[in-house]
C-alpha positions in Angstrom: 110.5 23.9 47.7 114.5 23.3 48.2 114.6 20.4 50.7 117.9 20.9 52.2 115.2 22.7 54.4 113.6 20.0 55.8 114.2 18.8 58.6 115.9 15.0 59.7 114.4 11.9 60.6 114.7 9.1 62.9 114.4 6.1 60.2 116.0 4.5 57.1 116.0 2.7 54.0 115.3 -0.7 52.8 113.8 -2.3 49.2 111.9 -5.1 49.7 111.2 -7.4 46.5 107.7 -9.5 46.5 107.1 -12.9 45.5 104.3 -14.8 45.3 100.9 -13.6 48.7 102.4 -9.8 48.6 103.0 -9.3 52.9 105.0 -6.8 54.1 107.6 -8.6 55.9 108.2 -7.4 59.6 111.4 -5.8 61.4 113.7 -8.6 63.3 112.8 -6.6 66.7 109.0 -6.6 67.5 106.4 -5.2 67.1 102.8 -4.4 67.9 100.5 -5.1 65.1 97.9 -2.3 65.2 96.0 -2.7 62.1 96.7 -6.3 60.0 94.7 -6.8 56.6 95.7 -10.7 55.7 95.9 -12.3 51.4 92.9 -9.4 50.8 91.4 -9.7 47.3 88.6 -7.3 46.1 87.1 -8.7 43.5 84.5 -6.9 41.4 82.1 -8.3 38.5 81.1 -12.0 38.1 82.4 -14.7 37.1 81.9 -13.8 33.6 84.0 -10.6 33.2 86.2 -10.3 36.8 88.3 -8.0 37.7 90.8 -7.9 40.3 91.5 -4.3 41.9 93.7 -6.4 44.7 94.8 -9.3 44.6 96.5 -11.3 47.9 97.3 -8.5 49.4 98.9 -8.7 53.5 99.9 -5.2 56.0 100.8 -4.8 59.6 100.4 -1.4 60.4 101.8 -0.9 63.8 101.5 1.2 66.4 102.9 5.0 65.8 104.1 3.7 62.2 103.6 6.7 58.8 103.0 4.6 56.2 102.7 5.9 52.5 100.4 3.9 50.3 101.4 5.4 46.1 100.9 3.4 42.2 99.7 4.3 39.5 96.0 4.7 38.5 94.3 1.7 38.7 96.3 -0.6 41.3 94.6 -0.7 43.5 95.9 1.8 46.5 92.9 3.4 46.9 90.9 0.4 47.4 93.1 -0.7 49.8 92.9 1.8 52.5 89.3 1.9 52.0 88.9 -1.6 53.0 91.2 -0.7 56.0 89.1 1.9 57.0 85.9 0.0 56.8 84.6 2.2 54.1 84.8 -1.2 51.8 85.1 -5.2 52.5 86.7 -7.3 51.0 86.0 -10.2 48.9 88.2 -12.8 50.8 90.7 -12.0 53.9 90.9 -10.2 57.2 91.0 -7.1 59.2 92.4 -7.1 62.4 92.6 -4.5 64.8 94.6 -4.9 68.0 93.4 -8.7 67.2 89.6 -8.2 66.4 88.1 -9.3 63.7 86.5 -5.6 61.8 84.7 -8.3 59.6 82.6 -10.0 61.9 80.9 -7.2 63.1 77.7 -5.2 62.9 77.1 -2.4 61.5 76.6 -0.4 64.5 79.4 -2.3 65.6 81.6 -1.2 62.9 80.5 2.5 63.6 81.5 2.1 67.3 84.5 1.3 65.9 85.3 3.6 63.7 84.1 6.3 66.2 86.8 5.8 69.0 89.9 4.5 66.3 89.9 6.5 62.7 90.3 10.0 62.0 90.1 10.3 58.1 91.1 13.9 56.5 89.7 13.9 52.9 91.6 15.7 49.9 88.5 17.8 49.6 88.3 18.9 54.4 84.2 17.7 53.6 83.6 20.9 56.0 79.9 21.9 56.3 79.7 25.6 55.2 76.2 26.8 57.5 78.8 25.4 60.6 80.9 27.4 62.9 84.6 25.8 62.5 83.8 24.8 66.0 80.7 23.5 64.9 82.5 21.4 62.0 85.6 20.7 64.4 82.6 18.9 67.3 80.4 17.0 64.5 81.6 13.6 65.8 81.5 14.5 68.8 77.9 15.3 68.5 77.3 12.2 66.6 79.3 9.5 69.9 76.5 12.0 71.7 79.5 13.0 74.2 78.3 15.4 76.9 78.9 19.3 75.8 81.5 19.9 78.7 83.7 16.7 76.9 82.9 18.2 74.1 84.0 21.7 75.1 86.8 20.5 76.6 88.4 18.5 73.2 87.2 21.0 71.2 89.4 23.7 72.8 92.4 21.1 73.6 92.9 20.9 69.5 92.5 23.9 68.3 95.7 25.3 71.4 97.7 22.3 69.1 97.2 23.6 65.6 97.2 26.6 66.8 93.4 27.6 65.2 91.6 28.7 68.0 91.2 32.6 66.1 89.4 30.6 63.7 86.6 28.7 65.9 83.9 31.2 65.0 84.3 32.0 61.3 82.8 29.7 58.3 84.5 27.8 55.9 84.3 29.3 53.9 85.7 32.5 55.3 88.8 30.2 56.2 91.9 29.6 53.1 92.8 26.5 51.7 95.7 26.2 54.2 93.6 26.9 57.5 90.2 25.0 56.5 92.2 22.0 55.7 93.8 22.5 59.6 90.7 22.8 60.6 89.4 18.7 58.7 92.6 17.4 60.6 91.2 19.3 64.5 88.3 17.7 63.2 89.3 14.4 62.9 91.8 14.6 65.8 89.3 15.5 67.9 87.9 11.9 68.8 91.5 11.0 70.4 92.0 8.4 67.4 93.9 5.3 66.9 94.4 6.0 63.3 94.7 8.9 61.2 93.6 7.8 57.7 94.4 10.5 54.9 93.4 10.6 51.7 95.5 12.7 49.6 95.2 15.2 52.0 97.1 18.0 50.3 95.7 17.5 46.4 94.3 21.0 47.0 96.3 23.2 48.2 99.4 24.8 47.1 103.4 24.2 47.9 103.5 26.1 51.1 99.7 25.0 52.9 101.0 21.0 51.6 104.0 22.1 53.7 102.7 23.5 56.8 100.1 20.2 56.9 102.8 17.7 56.4 105.0 19.1 59.0 101.8 19.0 61.0 101.3 15.1 60.7 105.1 14.7 61.3 104.8 16.3 64.8 102.0 14.5 65.4 103.5 11.3 64.0 106.2 12.0 67.5 104.1 11.9 69.5 102.2 8.9 69.1 99.7 8.8 66.2 99.5 6.3 63.7 98.9 7.7 60.4 97.9 6.0 57.1 98.3 8.4 54.1 97.4 7.8 50.6 99.8 10.4 47.3 100.5 10.4 44.4 103.1 12.4 44.5 107.1 12.2 46.1 107.4 14.8 47.8 104.1 14.6 49.8 105.0 11.1 50.6 108.6 11.9 52.0 106.8 12.9 54.5 105.8 9.7 55.6 108.6 7.0 57.5 107.4 3.8 55.4 106.4 4.2 51.5 104.5 1.2 50.3 104.0 1.0 46.2 100.9 -1.0 44.4 100.7 -2.3 41.2 98.5 -4.7 39.7 96.9 -4.9 42.5 99.3 -6.0 45.2 101.9 -4.8 47.3 105.3 -4.2 44.6 108.4 -3.0 46.9 108.4 -1.2 50.7 110.7 1.4 51.0 112.1 2.5 54.9 113.5 5.6 56.2 115.5 4.7 58.3 118.3 7.0 59.0 117.7 8.5 55.8 117.6 12.8 55.5 114.4 14.0 53.7 116.3 14.7 50.3 117.5 10.9 50.0 114.6 9.1 51.2 112.6 11.8 48.2 115.3 10.6 45.8 115.0 6.5 46.8 110.8 7.5 46.4 111.7 8.7 42.5 114.1 5.8 41.8 110.8 4.0 42.7 107.9 6.3 41.0 110.6 6.6 37.8 110.4 3.1 36.7 106.4 2.7 36.7 107.0 5.5 34.0 109.8 3.6 32.7 107.6 0.9 31.7 105.2 2.0 30.3 107.5 4.4 27.0 108.2 0.2 27.6 105.7 -0.5 26.5 105.4 1.8 23.7 
């Protein structure tokens, strides 16, 4: 894919090296903290054979952020995104959303929190084959017992926005991979969540469909949607506005794209990820 064709966004670069407790430093300008994970630890096993997936990570997510989390296998990136999205709980630390401690919520309150604030996009789409596309998109609202009038209104609004109205009466097995991922995006967005959580969203897509999906996520981000994305792909990461590189359970570096073109940002990402490969070679 020709990087020169990618549109330029208004953003820039700043690489921060972290010492001691891993903390993403705030810009000099004040921004609204939407989601804050503070001093997060995730331990597995018992006292005799204990392993740490996360070791004191602090991350602040501001409204309108598009953050990509990268790192080698076993670095803790998936653990971090699972903790922030309430799929798992930390061993130690706090997670706050708009100042409220999520970890103090009961099961029903957490379920309500997810419905009202989070939209999930998965690598494998997670669509139900025996339901139509319209029914798949409607699932989050049906589970929340919304009225049929509200469901109809919001589904129609999101399919127009994502240009998938012609798919509504089809089934997932009748759609292409790219179409199904757009449907998965529509399902994630239909409740107007504050944050989109995308875990390897292009893992099952070809280059063309990956580009189309990430361009759509960029557009949604410019319109105000906050996005947290996990990927192992440098190219996919270059669509974000901020990169967190996780190593051995700690935030090792953060890279911000300010006034960089996507091509320049892409090469800065490669500089970071290639050092990981070089470190492995040096060990051999």
